[in-house]
C-alpha positions as CSV (number, residue, x, y, z in Angstrom):
1,X,17.0,126.7,171.0
2,X,18.1,123.1,170.9
3,X,19.4,121.3,167.9
4,X,17.9,117.8,167.5
5,X,20.6,115.5,166.2
6,X,17.9,113.4,164.4
7,X,16.7,116.5,162.5
8,X,19.1,117.5,159.8
9,X,17.7,121.0,159.2
10,X,18.3,123.9,161.4
11,X,16.4,127.1,161.0
12,X,19.0,129.8,160.6
13,X,16.5,132.5,161.4
14,X,16.2,131.0,164.9
15,X,19.9,131.3,165.6
16,X,21.1,134.1,167.8
17,X,23.3,136.9,166.3
18,X,25.4,137.0,169.4
19,X,28.8,135.3,168.9
20,X,29.0,134.1,172.5
21,X,25.6,132.5,172.3
22,X,26.6,130.7,169.1
23,X,29.8,129.5,170.7
24,X,27.8,128.2,173.6
25,X,25.5,126.3,171.2
26,X,28.4,124.8,169.4
27,X,30.0,123.6,172.6
28,X,26.6,122.1,173.7
29,X,26.3,120.3,170.4
30,X,29.9,119.0,170.6
31,X,29.3,117.7,174.2
32,X,26.0,116.1,173.1
33,X,27.7,114.5,170.1
34,X,30.6,113.2,172.3
35,X,28.1,111.7,174.8
36,X,26.2,110.0,172.0
37,X,29.4,108.6,170.5
38,X,30.5,107.2,173.9
39,X,27.1,105.6,174.3
40,X,27.3,104.0,170.9
41,X,30.8,102.8,171.6
42,X,29.7,101.2,174.9
43,X,26.9,99.4,173.1
44,X,29.2,98.2,170.4
45,X,31.8,96.9,172.8
46,X,29.1,95.2,174.8
47,X,27.7,93.5,171.7
48,X,31.2,92.5,170.6
49,X,31.9,91.0,174.0
50,X,28.6,89.0,173.9
51,X,29.4,87.8,170.4
52,X,32.8,86.6,171.4
53,X,31.4,84.8,174.4
54,X,28.8,83.1,172.2
55,X,31.5,82.1,169.8
56,X,33.6,80.6,172.6
57,X,30.6,78.8,174.0
58,X,29.7,77.4,170.6
59,X,33.0,76.5,169.1
60,X,35.5,76.1,172.0
61,X,36.7,72.8,173.2
62,X,34.3,71.0,175.4
63,X,34.7,68.3,178.0
64,X,31.3,66.8,177.1
65,X,31.3,63.6,175.2
66,X,29.5,60.4,174.7
67,X,30.6,57.1,176.2
68,X,33.1,55.4,173.9
69,X,33.5,58.5,171.8
70,X,37.2,58.6,172.3
71,X,37.5,55.1,170.7
72,X,35.8,56.1,167.5
73,X,38.9,57.0,165.6
74,X,41.6,54.7,167.0
75,X,42.3,52.6,163.9
76,X,46.0,53.2,164.1
77,X,46.2,52.4,167.8
78,X,44.2,49.2,167.2
79,X,46.7,48.2,164.5
80,X,49.8,49.0,166.6
81,X,48.4,47.5,169.8
82,X,46.8,44.1,168.9
83,X,44.3,42.5,171.3
84,X,45.2,39.4,173.3
85,X,43.2,37.2,170.9
86,X,45.2,38.5,168.0
87,X,48.5,37.9,169.8
88,X,47.5,34.4,170.7
89,X,46.7,33.6,167.1
90,X,50.1,34.5,166.0
């Protein structure tokens, strides 16, 4: 007799009266539960790893840029380093 983990009911009339047979069933169920737990853990860790990689890919620093993008926010540098035209005017 096998216990299906998806089924929550177990027919007690189908259980053997032998203590050794019951112990064997308990051990089988325990091993099955441990195997299922390990399988779920592997899936969880795999999904977490995929999620972390996607986060890094999406939000990590990137070397991509548009031409002139580095000059967009250089107001202070423009003030501190005047152009040749500005120096000639002074």
